[in-house]
FITIKE-321194 format. One record per residue: x, y, z of N, C-alpha, C, CB in turn; residue number from 0. Coordinates in nm, 4 decimals. Glycine has a CB too. Layout:
BEGIN
> n_x,n_y,n_z,ca_x,ca_y,ca_z,c_x,c_y,c_z,cb_x,cb_y,cb_z,nr
> X,Y,Z,X,Y,Z,X,Y,Z,X,Y,Z,NUM
...
***
This chain:
BEGIN
> n_x,n_y,n_z,ca_x,ca_y,ca_z,c_x,c_y,c_z,cb_x,cb_y,cb_z,nr
> 2.5645,3.4365,-0.2007,2.5153,3.3977,-0.2910,2.4033,3.4660,-0.3800,2.4919,3.3052,-0.2492,0
> 2.4356,3.5228,-0.4917,2.3347,3.5982,-0.5506,2.1904,3.5518,-0.5635,2.3770,3.6241,-0.6677,1
> 2.1148,3.6538,-0.5287,1.9800,3.6374,-0.5472,1.9309,3.5531,-0.6434,1.9298,3.7441,-0.5674,2
> 1.9513,3.5386,-0.7674,1.9317,3.4906,-0.8739,1.9513,3.3312,-0.8583,2.0132,3.5600,-0.9665,3
> 2.0759,3.3195,-0.8232,2.1100,3.1912,-0.7826,2.0271,3.0976,-0.6735,2.2337,3.2103,-0.7380,4
> 1.9771,3.1949,-0.5870,1.8695,3.1072,-0.4758,1.7651,3.1334,-0.5338,1.8521,3.1473,-0.3116,5
> 1.6965,3.2063,-0.6070,1.5769,3.1974,-0.6514,1.5747,3.0795,-0.7625,1.5350,3.3330,-0.6985,6
> 1.6913,3.0423,-0.8495,1.6701,2.9264,-0.9476,1.6799,2.8067,-0.8706,1.7733,2.9213,-1.0663,7
> 1.7569,2.7770,-0.7507,1.7701,2.6834,-0.6689,1.6198,2.6151,-0.5971,1.8654,2.7443,-0.5741,8
> 1.5480,2.7579,-0.5353,1.4335,2.7218,-0.4840,1.3139,2.6590,-0.6071,1.3885,2.8531,-0.4050,9
> 1.3389,2.7359,-0.7372,1.2390,2.6746,-0.8425,1.2890,2.5359,-0.8647,1.2325,2.7584,-0.9888,10
> 1.4143,2.4984,-0.9004,1.4609,2.3488,-0.9150,1.3956,2.2907,-0.8114,1.6180,2.3177,-0.9065,11
> 1.4029,2.2941,-0.6857,1.3291,2.2229,-0.5683,1.2025,2.1902,-0.5760,1.3301,2.2900,-0.4590,12
> 1.1268,2.3065,-0.6045,0.9867,2.2860,-0.6253,0.9508,2.2323,-0.7321,0.9203,2.3862,-0.6189,13
> 1.0152,2.2368,-0.8679,0.9817,2.1366,-0.9630,1.0039,1.9926,-0.9332,1.0479,2.1639,-1.0741,14
> 1.0873,1.9735,-0.8567,1.1523,1.8309,-0.8384,1.0416,1.7966,-0.7689,1.3031,1.8066,-0.7606,15
> 0.9940,1.8636,-0.6298,0.9095,1.7936,-0.5361,0.7440,1.7759,-0.6144,0.9095,1.8923,-0.3816,16
> 0.7115,1.8483,-0.7272,0.5789,1.8450,-0.7980,0.6226,1.6741,-0.8846,0.5488,2.0205,-0.9243,17
> 0.7404,1.6994,-0.9520,0.7622,1.5790,-1.0078,0.7606,1.4484,-0.9213,0.8785,1.5916,-1.0686,18
> 0.8172,1.4370,-0.8118,0.7906,1.3274,-0.7145,0.6453,1.2997,-0.6768,0.8623,1.3566,-0.5911,19
> 0.5763,1.4055,-0.6630,0.4311,1.3963,-0.5928,0.3418,1.3248,-0.7410,0.3598,1.5918,-0.5285,20
> 0.4067,1.3581,-0.8545,0.3144,1.2909,-0.9620,0.3527,1.1469,-0.9809,0.3240,1.3648,-1.1053,21
> 0.4861,1.0946,-0.9600,0.5312,0.9694,-0.9758,0.4654,0.8867,-0.8682,0.6785,0.9652,-0.9730,22
> 0.4700,0.9800,-0.7210,0.3915,0.9056,-0.6052,0.2698,0.8872,-0.6166,0.3953,0.9605,-0.4890,23
> 0.1849,0.9642,-0.6977,0.0304,0.9590,-0.7159,0.0174,0.8665,-0.8315,-0.0439,1.1087,-0.7467,24
> 0.0852,0.8510,-0.8965,0.0667,0.7367,-1.0306,0.0931,0.6095,-0.9652,0.1849,0.7540,-1.1734,25
> 0.2155,0.5790,-0.9038,0.2572,0.4498,-0.8281,0.1478,0.4096,-0.7280,0.3976,0.4707,-0.7472,26
> 0.0869,0.4950,-0.6284,0.0032,0.4801,-0.5351,-0.1363,0.4411,-0.6154,0.0028,0.6078,-0.4456,27
> -0.1847,0.5024,-0.7127,-0.3107,0.4708,-0.7820,-0.2784,0.3205,-0.8469,-0.3510,0.5948,-0.9024,28
> -0.1697,0.3162,-0.9040,-0.1465,0.1801,-0.9507,-0.1713,0.0476,-0.8346,0.0083,0.1834,-1.0023,29
> -0.1000,0.0729,-0.7229,-0.0995,-0.0066,-0.6321,-0.2486,-0.0357,-0.5861,-0.0125,0.0429,-0.5362,30
> -0.3250,0.0728,-0.5585,-0.4418,0.0741,-0.5025,-0.5418,0.0036,-0.5641,-0.4766,0.1875,-0.4861,31
> -0.5662,0.0637,-0.7028,-0.6415,-0.0107,-0.7967,-0.6216,-0.1179,-0.8306,-0.6511,0.0308,-0.8875,32
> -0.5138,-0.1736,-0.8197,-0.4912,-0.3440,-0.8586,-0.5215,-0.4119,-0.7421,-0.3308,-0.3956,-0.9048,33
> -0.4996,-0.3591,-0.6096,-0.5538,-0.4427,-0.4713,-0.7007,-0.4192,-0.4620,-0.4816,-0.3873,-0.3187,34
> -0.7563,-0.3270,-0.4984,-0.8969,-0.2991,-0.4896,-0.9845,-0.3678,-0.5852,-0.9173,-0.1633,-0.5034,35
> -0.9278,-0.4270,-0.6839,-0.9902,-0.5024,-0.7686,-0.9241,-0.6491,-0.7652,-0.9876,-0.4344,-0.9010,36
> -0.8662,-0.6906,-0.6830,-0.8232,-0.8312,-0.6577,-0.7409,-0.8620,-0.7474,-0.9212,-0.9290,-0.6544,37
> -0.6562,-0.7738,-0.8074,-0.5294,-0.8087,-0.9064,-0.4161,-0.8077,-0.8501,-0.5076,-0.7220,-1.0168,38
> -0.3875,-0.9015,-0.7586,-0.2242,-0.8973,-0.6933,-0.1190,-0.8710,-0.7717,-0.1764,-1.0237,-0.6363,39
> -0.1197,-0.9698,-0.8628,-0.0277,-0.9688,-0.9543,0.0233,-0.8221,-1.0203,-0.0808,-1.0556,-1.0490,40
> -0.0855,-0.7685,-1.0701,-0.0636,-0.6382,-1.1066,0.0030,-0.5258,-1.0051,-0.1881,-0.5979,-1.1461,41
> -0.0611,-0.5443,-0.8852,-0.0202,-0.4623,-0.7632,0.1167,-0.4673,-0.7324,-0.0892,-0.5030,-0.6439,42
> 0.1847,-0.5856,-0.7820,0.3402,-0.6344,-0.7408,0.4341,-0.5063,-0.7822,0.3968,-0.7914,-0.8378,43
> 0.4195,-0.4700,-0.8809,0.5029,-0.3633,-0.9607,0.5055,-0.2165,-0.8989,0.4420,-0.3508,-1.1092,44
> 0.4028,-0.1974,-0.7878,0.3793,-0.0851,-0.7611,0.4504,-0.1020,-0.5772,0.2045,-0.0485,-0.8011,45
> 0.4742,-0.2030,-0.5551,0.4920,-0.2423,-0.4134,0.6485,-0.2517,-0.3966,0.4137,-0.3870,-0.3767,46
> 0.7162,-0.2524,-0.2649,0.8347,-0.2771,-0.2046,0.8688,-0.4460,-0.2110,0.8231,-0.2162,-0.0552,47
> 0.9868,-0.4546,-0.2441,1.0215,-0.6007,-0.2279,0.9627,-0.6696,-0.0917,1.1825,-0.6133,-0.2282,48
> 0.9677,-0.5826,0.0192,0.9050,-0.6272,0.1404,0.7734,-0.6550,0.1274,0.9175,-0.5397,0.2403,49
> 0.7018,-0.5861,0.0900,0.5318,-0.5981,0.0575,0.5207,-0.6992,-0.0307,0.4542,-0.4650,-0.0126,50
> 0.5906,-0.7289,-0.1343,0.5494,-0.8315,-0.2250,0.5895,-0.9401,-0.1410,0.6120,-0.8302,-0.3720,51
> 0.7128,-0.9623,-0.0648,0.7301,-1.0981,0.0076,0.6431,-1.1449,0.1274,0.8620,-1.1013,0.0575,52
> 0.6081,-1.0505,0.1923,0.5515,-1.0578,0.3158,0.3855,-1.0286,0.3175,0.6303,-0.9588,0.4018,53
> 0.3497,-0.9657,0.2080,0.2144,-0.9086,0.2194,0.1243,-0.9806,0.1191,0.2147,-0.7523,0.1934,54
> 0.1812,-0.9408,0.0123,0.1266,-0.9877,-0.1322,0.1225,-1.1450,-0.1552,0.2241,-0.9256,-0.2507,55
> 0.2195,-1.2013,-0.1203,0.2522,-1.3218,-0.1744,0.1426,-1.3927,-0.0577,0.4343,-1.3643,-0.1777,56
> 0.1177,-1.3545,0.0508,0.0566,-1.4252,0.1619,-0.1190,-1.3989,0.1178,0.1156,-1.3501,0.3305,57
> -0.1466,-1.2585,0.0878,-0.2838,-1.2276,0.0417,-0.3122,-1.3301,-0.0936,-0.2945,-1.0541,0.0017,58
> -0.2196,-1.3343,-0.2076,-0.2403,-1.4223,-0.3214,-0.2475,-1.5696,-0.3220,-0.1508,-1.3973,-0.3997,59
> -0.1645,-1.6274,-0.1908,-0.1584,-1.7659,-0.1786,-0.2629,-1.8319,-0.0857,-0.0282,-1.7982,-0.1351,60
> -0.3236,-1.7226,0.0022,-0.4049,-1.7535,0.1342,-0.5234,-1.7324,0.1255,-0.3722,-1.6873,0.2452,61
> -0.5602,-1.5479,0.0866,-0.6564,-1.5038,0.1029,-0.7643,-1.5371,-0.0241,-0.6231,-1.3792,0.1343,62
> -0.6977,-1.4801,-0.1408,-0.7742,-1.4856,-0.2849,-0.8169,-1.6042,-0.2999,-0.6954,-1.4538,-0.4100,63
> -0.7387,-1.7133,-0.3002,-0.8051,-1.8569,-0.3166,-0.9402,-1.9005,-0.2510,-0.7106,-1.9532,-0.2652,64
> -0.9252,-1.8393,-0.1175,-1.0537,-1.8453,-0.0380,-1.1787,-1.7394,-0.0455,-1.0103,-1.8424,0.0949,65
> -1.1866,-1.6532,-0.1001,-1.2612,-1.5720,-0.1156,-1.3915,-1.6024,-0.2100,-1.1857,-1.4802,-0.1482,66
> -1.4941,-1.5671,-0.1636,-1.6360,-1.6186,-0.2100,-1.6413,-1.5493,-0.3431,-1.7723,-1.5767,-0.1056,67
> -1.6578,-1.6031,-0.4679,-1.6549,-1.5321,-0.5968,-1.7787,-1.4218,-0.6165,-1.6609,-1.6447,-0.7125,68
> -1.8902,-1.4478,-0.5338,-2.0006,-1.3536,-0.5277,-1.9678,-1.2283,-0.4554,-2.1163,-1.4155,-0.4646,69
> -1.8683,-1.2424,-0.3687,-1.8168,-1.1198,-0.2506,-1.7395,-1.0373,-0.3452,-1.7051,-1.1764,-0.1017,70
> -1.6593,-1.1031,-0.4371,-1.5620,-1.0208,-0.5503,-1.6592,-0.9656,-0.6222,-1.4560,-1.1088,-0.6537,71
> -1.7338,-1.0233,-0.6905,-1.8311,-0.9647,-0.7872,-1.9082,-0.8497,-0.7188,-1.9328,-1.0758,-0.8402,72
> -1.9620,-0.8685,-0.5872,-2.0449,-0.7518,-0.5495,-1.9424,-0.6295,-0.5120,-2.1461,-0.7923,-0.4196,73
> -1.8142,-0.6268,-0.4991,-1.7026,-0.5403,-0.4678,-1.6280,-0.4788,-0.5640,-1.6199,-0.6005,-0.4003,74
> -1.6785,-0.4914,-0.7104,-1.5886,-0.4792,-0.8080,-1.6929,-0.4164,-0.9243,-1.5085,-0.6265,-0.8408,75
> -1.6577,-0.3265,-1.0016,-1.5183,-0.2677,-0.9915,-1.4986,-0.1856,-0.8876,-1.4806,-0.1954,-1.1020,76
> -1.4224,-0.1513,-0.8777,-1.3459,-0.0481,-0.7416,-1.3034,0.0762,-0.8261,-1.1760,-0.1282,-0.6484,77
> -1.3162,0.2040,-0.7924,-1.2314,0.3066,-0.8373,-1.1344,0.3893,-0.7275,-1.3229,0.3998,-0.9052,78
> -1.0522,0.4272,-0.7545,-0.9847,0.5258,-0.6859,-0.9698,0.6357,-0.7020,-0.9011,0.5101,-0.6729,79
> -0.9464,0.7161,-0.6007,-0.9254,0.8691,-0.6129,-0.8295,0.9115,-0.5257,-1.0461,0.9505,-0.5867,80
> -0.6969,0.9680,-0.5609,-0.5953,1.0276,-0.4668,-0.6298,1.1558,-0.4139,-0.4671,1.0423,-0.5298,81
> -0.6635,1.1544,-0.3362,-0.6905,1.3060,-0.2486,-0.5734,1.4014,-0.2216,-0.7443,1.2764,-0.0949,82
> -0.4595,1.3209,-0.1471,-0.3437,1.4325,-0.1184,-0.2399,1.3144,-0.1172,-0.3545,1.5433,0.0445,83
> -0.1299,1.3958,-0.1456,0.0125,1.3368,-0.1257,0.0788,1.4407,-0.0772,0.0862,1.2797,-0.2496,84
> 0.1721,1.3564,0.0435,0.2504,1.4447,0.1710,0.3672,1.3656,0.1533,0.1820,1.4428,0.3493,85
> 0.4592,1.4337,0.1132,0.5987,1.3964,0.1098,0.6791,1.4339,0.2404,0.6621,1.4628,-0.0107,86
> 0.7091,1.3230,0.3161,0.7728,1.3443,0.4581,0.9088,1.3679,0.4561,0.7552,1.2305,0.5479,87
> 0.9505,1.3142,0.3706,1.1286,1.3331,0.3346,1.1554,1.2580,0.2281,1.2428,1.2794,0.4527,88
> 1.2916,1.2592,0.2161,1.3337,1.2161,0.0775,1.2939,1.0680,0.0120,1.4822,1.2234,0.0805,89
> 1.2598,1.0075,0.1188,1.2542,0.8854,0.0761,1.0790,0.8240,0.1411,1.4073,0.8035,0.1393,90
> 1.0025,0.8965,0.2015,0.9052,0.8516,0.2576,0.7821,0.9454,0.2063,0.9338,0.8448,0.4026,91
> 0.6574,0.9012,0.1885,0.5660,0.9892,0.1668,0.4241,0.9054,0.2099,0.5793,1.0436,0.0137,92
> 0.3260,0.9980,0.2327,0.1817,0.9304,0.2595,0.0787,0.9857,0.1589,0.1245,0.9627,0.4162,93
> 0.0036,0.8655,0.1280,-0.1124,0.9307,0.0111,-0.2357,0.9215,0.0928,-0.1364,0.8336,-0.1526,94
> -0.3223,0.9928,0.0679,-0.4524,0.9814,0.1355,-0.5705,0.9444,0.0010,-0.4861,1.1434,0.2264,95
> -0.6178,0.8756,0.0185,-0.7048,0.8287,-0.0965,-0.8842,0.7947,-0.0518,-0.6223,0.6776,-0.1541,96
> -0.9488,0.7373,-0.1734,-1.0845,0.7308,-0.1419,-1.1280,0.6173,-0.2222,-1.1618,0.8599,-0.1688,97
> -1.1526,0.4817,-0.1865,-1.1984,0.3871,-0.2712,-1.3353,0.3651,-0.2424,-1.1235,0.2699,-0.2654,98
> -1.3930,0.3351,-0.3848,-1.5390,0.3325,-0.3910,-1.5608,0.1974,-0.4761,-1.6065,0.4758,-0.4630,99
> -1.6460,0.1307,-0.4061,-1.6712,-0.0072,-0.4753,-1.8291,-0.0076,-0.4785,-1.6025,-0.1485,-0.3861,100
> -1.9109,-0.0764,-0.5499,-2.0486,-0.0619,-0.5508,-2.1316,-0.0879,-0.4296,-2.0920,-0.1372,-0.6447,101
> -2.0451,-0.1530,-0.3134,-2.1140,-0.1691,-0.1719,-2.0511,-0.0684,-0.0810,-2.0955,-0.3210,-0.1061,102
> -1.9345,0.0186,-0.1051,-1.9004,0.1155,0.0028,-1.8039,0.2030,-0.0461,-1.8506,0.0529,0.1277,103
> -1.8043,0.3357,0.0130,-1.6825,0.4280,0.0156,-1.5923,0.4145,0.1289,-1.7233,0.5667,0.0139,104
> -1.4607,0.4191,0.0933,-1.3736,0.4377,0.2070,-1.2514,0.5319,0.2086,-1.3280,0.3172,0.2363,105
> -1.2136,0.5902,0.3072,-1.1246,0.6692,0.3105,-0.9786,0.5885,0.3629,-1.1787,0.7820,0.3931,106
> -0.8828,0.6113,0.3269,-0.7347,0.5532,0.3564,-0.6333,0.6313,0.3384,-0.6982,0.4450,0.2812,107
> -0.5407,0.5761,0.4161,-0.3790,0.6111,0.3774,-0.3111,0.5340,0.3467,-0.3001,0.6591,0.4585,108
> -0.1887,0.5183,0.2523,-0.0849,0.4457,0.2003,0.0423,0.4981,0.2230,-0.1009,0.4285,0.0731,109
> 0.1148,0.4470,0.2735,0.2719,0.4834,0.2933,0.3625,0.4060,0.1505,0.3334,0.4046,0.4718,110
> 0.4127,0.5336,0.1106,0.4936,0.5132,-0.0131,0.6544,0.5129,0.0340,0.4584,0.6398,-0.1279,111
> 0.7423,0.4686,-0.0134,0.8800,0.4855,0.0094,0.9653,0.4598,-0.1056,0.9200,0.4055,0.1135,112
> 1.0858,0.5043,-0.0990,1.1642,0.5016,-0.2325,1.2476,0.3732,-0.1994,1.2639,0.6495,-0.2690,113
> 1.2379,0.2828,-0.3065,1.3179,0.1722,-0.3258,1.3911,0.1757,-0.4403,1.2497,0.0624,-0.3235,114
> 1.5229,0.1563,-0.4544,1.6287,0.1700,-0.5727,1.5574,0.2684,-0.6598,1.6665,0.0217,-0.6592,115
> 1.5305,0.4239,-0.6036,1.4961,0.4866,-0.6722,1.3523,0.5448,-0.7333,1.5535,0.4456,-0.7190,116
> 1.2668,0.4082,-0.6717,1.1386,0.4355,-0.7140,1.0521,0.4352,-0.6233,1.0983,0.3621,-0.8011,117
> 0.9517,0.4942,-0.6189,0.8457,0.4956,-0.5371,0.7388,0.4064,-0.5110,0.8006,0.5794,-0.5607,118
> 0.7613,0.3101,-0.3902,0.6753,0.2008,-0.4076,0.5951,0.2094,-0.2705,0.7563,0.0572,-0.4362,119
> 0.4484,0.1487,-0.2860,0.3811,0.1205,-0.1834,0.4467,0.0081,-0.0811,0.2570,0.0860,-0.2355,120
> 0.4378,0.0560,0.0368,0.4837,-0.0505,0.1602,0.3418,-0.0464,0.2583,0.6503,0.0151,0.2643,121
> 0.3406,-0.1742,0.2364,0.2342,-0.2341,0.3343,0.2676,-0.3694,0.3738,0.0925,-0.2386,0.2731,122
> 0.2805,-0.3664,0.5173,0.3477,-0.4881,0.5701,0.2408,-0.5113,0.6824,0.5161,-0.4678,0.6243,123
> 0.1800,-0.6546,0.6593,0.0734,-0.7347,0.7544,0.1719,-0.8169,0.8497,-0.0414,-0.8496,0.6597,124
> 0.0928,-0.8294,0.9962,0.1402,-0.9096,1.0857,0.0691,-1.0630,1.0434,0.1057,-0.8468,1.2352,125
> 0.1269,-1.1560,1.0322,0.0560,-1.2939,1.0210,0.0412,-1.3665,1.1502,0.1323,-1.3874,0.9266,126
> -0.0647,-1.3715,1.2229,-0.0759,-1.4494,1.3441,0.0018,-1.5470,1.3502,-0.1905,-1.4962,1.3679,127
> 0.0831,-1.6025,1.4785,0.1575,-1.6950,1.4827,0.0790,-1.8432,1.4887,0.2420,-1.6630,1.5884,128
> -0.0401,-1.8362,1.5525,-0.1373,-1.9599,1.5367,-0.1569,-2.0107,1.3982,-0.2771,-1.9260,1.5880,129
> -0.1412,-1.9339,1.2980,-0.1670,-1.9562,1.1205,-0.0528,-2.0499,1.0849,-0.1511,-1.7947,1.0099,130
> 0.0698,-2.0327,1.1652,0.1766,-2.1391,1.1357,0.2208,-2.1147,0.9606,0.1006,-2.3140,1.1711,131
> 0.1936,-2.0000,0.9109,0.2432,-1.9912,0.7781,0.3659,-1.9109,0.7691,0.1433,-1.9373,0.6905,132
> 0.4375,-1.9412,0.6632,0.5447,-1.9122,0.6231,0.5596,-1.8611,0.5005,0.6062,-1.9964,0.6372,133
> 0.6117,-1.7004,0.4983,0.6320,-1.6405,0.3710,0.7660,-1.6702,0.2762,0.6262,-1.5021,0.4004,134
> 0.8009,-1.6090,0.1811,0.9307,-1.6314,0.1196,1.0505,-1.6407,0.2169,0.9557,-1.5226,0.0235,135
> 1.0540,-1.5292,0.3066,1.1877,-1.5320,0.3856,1.1674,-1.5307,0.5464,1.2779,-1.3997,0.3427,136
> 1.0340,-1.5242,0.5931,1.0151,-1.5325,0.7414,0.8879,-1.6202,0.7655,0.9986,-1.3827,0.8090,137
> 0.9174,-1.6931,0.8837,0.7862,-1.7496,0.9413,0.7171,-1.6547,0.9998,0.8001,-1.8545,1.0376,138
> 0.5864,-1.6708,1.0426,0.5047,-1.5963,1.1215,0.5768,-1.5289,1.2307,0.4028,-1.6757,1.1707,139
> 0.6065,-1.6500,1.3343,0.6910,-1.6017,1.4493,0.7934,-1.4520,1.4116,0.7945,-1.7425,1.4900,140
> 0.9055,-1.5403,1.3112,0.9811,-1.4153,1.2989,0.9287,-1.2843,1.2755,1.0601,-1.4292,1.2086,141
> 0.8215,-1.2853,1.1380,0.7499,-1.1766,1.0955,0.6786,-1.0857,1.2444,0.6310,-1.2438,0.9835,142
> 0.6365,-1.1563,1.3181,0.5524,-1.1087,1.4461,0.6703,-1.0272,1.5197,0.4813,-1.2497,1.5516,143
> 0.8058,-1.1026,1.5483,0.9208,-1.0612,1.6364,0.9719,-0.9042,1.5456,1.0611,-1.2097,1.6426,144
> 0.9818,-0.9161,1.4255,1.0242,-0.8178,1.3627,0.9581,-0.7021,1.3380,1.0559,-0.8548,1.2739,145
> 0.8391,-0.7063,1.3433,0.7183,-0.5972,1.3362,0.6668,-0.5502,1.4689,0.5912,-0.6562,1.2609,146
> 0.6964,-0.6248,1.5587,0.6365,-0.5958,1.7072,0.6263,-0.4449,1.7071,0.7386,-0.6521,1.8425,147
> 0.5184,-0.3666,1.7466,0.5253,-0.2595,1.7776,0.5309,-0.1429,1.6878,0.6033,-0.2662,1.8425,148
> 0.5417,-0.2082,1.5531,0.5729,-0.1081,1.4158,0.4158,-0.0779,1.3828,0.6707,-0.1992,1.2585,149
> 0.3323,-0.1845,1.3985,0.2020,-0.1902,1.3314,0.1004,-0.1620,1.4064,0.1745,-0.3055,1.2775,150
> -0.0005,-0.1074,1.3564,-0.1261,-0.0634,1.4432,-0.1969,-0.1997,1.4800,-0.2376,0.0440,1.3548,151
> -0.2435,-0.2181,1.5911,-0.3334,-0.3426,1.6282,-0.4714,-0.3211,1.5939,-0.3301,-0.3771,1.7792,152
> -0.5341,-0.4072,1.5372,-0.6859,-0.3913,1.5033,-0.7628,-0.4937,1.6095,-0.7202,-0.4362,1.3289,153
> -0.8797,-0.3961,1.6747,-0.9488,-0.4614,1.7433,-1.0575,-0.5692,1.6890,-0.9929,-0.3749,1.8095,154
> -1.0766,-0.6842,1.7376,-1.1465,-0.7710,1.6535,-1.3135,-0.7238,1.6469,-1.1224,-0.9250,1.7132,155
> -1.3658,-0.6303,1.7021,-1.4953,-0.5660,1.6561,-1.4901,-0.4867,1.5696,-1.5606,-0.5056,1.7386,156
> -1.3582,-0.4503,1.5031,-1.3744,-0.3413,1.3950,-1.3305,-0.3865,1.2523,-1.2882,-0.2139,1.4344,157
> -1.3277,-0.5384,1.2574,-1.2753,-0.6396,1.1365,-1.3907,-0.6841,1.0919,-1.1780,-0.7679,1.1735,158
> -1.4268,-0.6606,0.9423,-1.5653,-0.7179,0.9146,-1.5266,-0.8566,0.8386,-1.6678,-0.6077,0.8151,159
> -1.6003,-0.9373,0.8762,-1.5917,-1.0939,0.7937,-1.5823,-1.0670,0.6439,-1.7416,-1.2004,0.8178,160
> -1.5020,-1.1401,0.5812,-1.4745,-1.1155,0.4212,-1.4923,-1.2592,0.3523,-1.3054,-1.0514,0.3881,161
> -1.5182,-1.3864,0.4420,-1.5209,-1.4900,0.3909,-1.6847,-1.5199,0.3926,-1.4240,-1.5814,0.4594,162
> -1.7043,-1.6013,0.3060,-1.8538,-1.6696,0.3090,-1.8286,-1.8069,0.4255,-1.9082,-1.7361,0.1181,163
> -1.9449,-1.7840,0.4944,-1.9342,-1.8904,0.6054,-2.0361,-2.0210,0.5863,-1.9692,-1.8156,0.7501,164
***
């Protein structure tokens, strides 16, 4: 293969990766900004179908209606800064970000996956069985079985209460 052809192929690959990085960054920002400002409906356009069905519906129907309005007011507006986009393979990426609210600054990571040729946020939560909640497609027990071992467990002392008591 001539050197010019190889150089052209490498250049095209680099341009393609930069294009993907920009799209990933834009979509990650859209998802994170919407979620950080309690705009669940807006976040749906940036999320995978699985995330919408299993996480966002649960948040929208169960958590948001029970949030103390003063808590929301104290934690908004939130700003998002994308720190780094790491493309893992042709369908998976990780986005490191900083979320800043009037109360705190948090660092985090968001998984992005390609769904129907679009980069979308992939955030799946496990709903504890004792809540006996059913999402659009799976019961809490089915979700627990499906995602067992795939999600990081959270210790009780690392979770801050978010509801007014």
